[in-house]
N, C-alpha and C positions, 0 to 999 in steps of 0.2 A: 504494499499500499504505499503510494507516494503523496498522499494528501498533506498538505501544509496547513499551519494556523498561524494567523498574526498575533503577536504578542504586543499588548499596549501596556504602557506604564500605568501607575495608579492615576494619573493625570490624563489619561486616554492619548498619549503621544505614542506613536509607533516605536517599537524598541527593537524587534527582530522577527524572525519567522522560524518556527521549528516544526518538527513532525506532530501530526495529531496524536500520536502516542505520548509524546513528551508533554504537550498541552493538556492532555487528559490526566496525566500523572500529577502535573502542577495543580489541577483542580481537585483531584482526589486528596492530595497533601494539604489542601487548603491554602496554597501559596497563591492561587489565582481563582478567579470567577469566571464562569461562562458568560460570554456576552452575545455571541452569536454561534449557532449550531448549524451544521451541515444539514440541509434540508432533506437530502436523499439518503446519506449513509448514517450508521449508528454502530456502536459497539455492542456486541451481545454477549452474554454469559448464559449458563444453563438456566438462571432464574431471573435474570434482569437484563434490561436494555438501557444503555446509556447514550445520550446524545454525542455525536462526533464533533468535537471543537473545531470551529473555524476562526472565531475571533476570542481571545482570552484577555482579561485584565488582571495585573498583578495586584496582590492584596495590599502591598505597601509600596510606597514610592522608592524606586532604585535609582540612585544618582549614576548616571552613565556619563563617561567622558565625550566631549563632542565628537560626533561621528561624521566626518567630512569624507568625500570621496577623493582618493589619492590620485592624483596625475600620473597615470601610466599608459603605455602604449595600448594594452589591452581595453583600460577604461575608456580611452578615446574612441577606439573601434566600437565598443559597446555603445556608448553615447550616440554615435553616428549610425547605428544599426548595421555595422559591418558592411557598409556601402560607401563607394567613392562619392564625395560630396560635389563633385564636378559632373559626372557622366552617370552614376547610379550603379556601375558594376559592383560584383562582389569578388572579383578576382584580382590577384597580384596587389594586395593593398599595401599602403606604406602611410606614413605620417607626412604632412605637409604644413609648414609655417606659412600662414596668409602673408605677414610681413616676414620676408626671409630673415634669418638669423644675421647674414651679411650685411643686412640693412638696418640692424638694430632691432629685429623682431625678437620677442621674448617666447620663451617655452611656457605658455600658459594655456589654461582652458579657452580663452577668448581668441588665441592665436594659432591653435592646432586644429586640424580637420583630418580626416581619413581621405586619402586620395589613392587612385589606382597608379601604377608606376608610369602608365602612358600619359595620364593627365599631369602627373607631378612632372614629367620630363618636359611636356609642353609648357607648363607654367614656369618652370626653370627658376631663375632667381629674380622673378618680377613678381608683382602683386596679381592676385586673380584679374583685376580690372585691366592692367596693363597687358596681361597674357590673353585677354578676350575670353576668360573664363567666368562663369556665374556660379555661386554657391547655391546648392539645393535648399539648405538651411543654415541660418547663422549659428555659429559656435556659441555655447554657453557652458557654464559650470553646473553639472548635474547635481541634484539633490540626493540625499540619502534614501528618501523614499523611491526613487527612480530605480536605485540599485537593488533595493528590497524586491522590487517587482521583477528584476532580471534574475535574482537568486531563486526566486519561486517559480520561473518561467510563465510569469503572467500574474494578473491580480484576479482574485476570486471576487465575484459579485458582492459577497458579504463584506469584503474589506473596504470597498469604496468609501463609505461614510466616514471611515477613520483615517483615511489617508488624504491629506491635502494635495489633491491631484492637480489643482490650478497652478501652483506654483512649481510643481515638479516636472512639467511638460511630459507627463505621461498620458498616453491616450487610452 
């Protein structure tokens, strides 16, 4: 069973994602409460049926260090959907600095995009405008919620009210 559950802190902020088995155990040990159950599936014993957790809330507030998204090659690819931001292909992907490093461009979320080798060589040491290329989407720093979605291979319908999707650019 590969179902997942969203874990909310005591103040209803998203903390993490775990297996439904772990979520059930947290509820059973009174460390969390069930907020949303899976409408289709349940856990069965010989004599009882328990709802399968989809969203749980921790019973006490847990202080969690700031969870930012680390700027890595893989995370830039993930943010851009593993697609070239110039032509849309998903083959031979590299990273491209919009403002080339040779011209003072920084290695930052706002200056890096995924590009195929072909488009990257066409762009060369120019900005996309000077090379005659248009970006499909403007680069941005992704939110932690966006990466929670990727970890779980999508967002379950029951999670949507608890995730601030408007600020995370998640569809």
